[in-house]
C-alpha positions as CSV (number, residue, x, y, z in Angstrom):
1,X,0.0,0.0,0.0
2,X,1.2,3.5,-0.6
3,X,-0.1,7.0,0.1
4,X,1.1,10.6,-0.2
5,X,-0.4,11.3,3.2
6,X,0.8,8.7,5.7
7,X,-1.8,9.8,8.2
8,X,-4.5,8.1,6.1
9,X,-3.4,4.7,7.3
10,X,-5.5,3.1,10.0
11,X,-3.6,1.7,13.0
12,X,-4.6,-1.8,12.1
13,X,-2.9,-1.5,8.7
14,X,0.3,-0.3,10.3
15,X,0.3,-3.1,12.9
16,X,-0.2,-5.8,10.3
17,X,2.5,-4.5,7.9
18,X,5.8,-6.3,8.3
19,X,7.8,-3.8,6.1
20,X,7.5,-0.1,5.9
21,X,9.2,2.7,3.9
22,X,8.9,6.3,4.8
23,X,10.1,9.0,2.4
24,X,10.6,12.6,3.3
25,X,7.5,14.3,4.7
26,X,6.5,17.9,5.5
27,X,7.5,19.2,8.9
28,X,3.8,19.9,9.7
29,X,3.1,16.2,10.1
30,X,6.2,15.2,12.1
31,X,4.3,15.1,15.4
32,X,1.7,12.7,13.9
33,X,4.4,10.6,12.3
34,X,6.2,10.3,15.6
35,X,3.0,9.1,17.3
36,X,1.8,6.8,14.5
37,X,5.0,5.3,13.2
38,X,7.3,5.7,16.3
39,X,9.9,7.6,14.2
40,X,12.1,10.2,15.9
41,X,11.4,13.8,14.7
42,X,15.1,14.5,14.4
43,X,15.5,11.6,11.9
44,X,12.5,12.9,9.9
45,X,14.0,16.3,9.7
46,X,17.4,14.8,8.5
47,X,15.8,13.1,5.5
48,X,16.3,14.6,2.0
49,X,13.9,14.0,-0.9
50,X,15.3,11.6,-3.5
51,X,18.4,11.0,-1.4
52,X,17.3,8.7,1.5
53,X,14.3,7.1,3.2
54,X,13.5,5.1,6.3
55,X,13.1,1.4,6.1
56,X,11.6,-0.9,8.7
57,X,10.9,-4.7,8.7
58,X,10.0,-6.9,11.6
59,X,12.5,-9.5,10.5
60,X,15.5,-7.1,10.4
61,X,16.1,-4.9,13.4
62,X,12.9,-5.9,15.3
63,X,10.8,-3.2,13.5
64,X,13.1,-0.3,14.1
65,X,13.7,2.2,11.3
66,X,17.0,2.5,9.5
67,X,18.0,5.5,7.3
68,X,19.0,4.2,3.9
69,X,20.4,5.8,0.8
70,X,18.2,5.6,-2.3
71,X,19.8,4.5,-5.5
């Protein structure tokens, strides 16, 4: 599933998704992203469009997010 507004996802969808990718988002939704996705606001602010993204999978890193370079 994908959306341009990550706040559209219901909590059930997030809980049942093993892998997640987060691309850069507008600062106005950082607070909601922290609450819904458990991502640190400092990490969100360090992301750059078309340069990096956050990746999370339950099988790698126990669901924590890792900042990765996009290629």
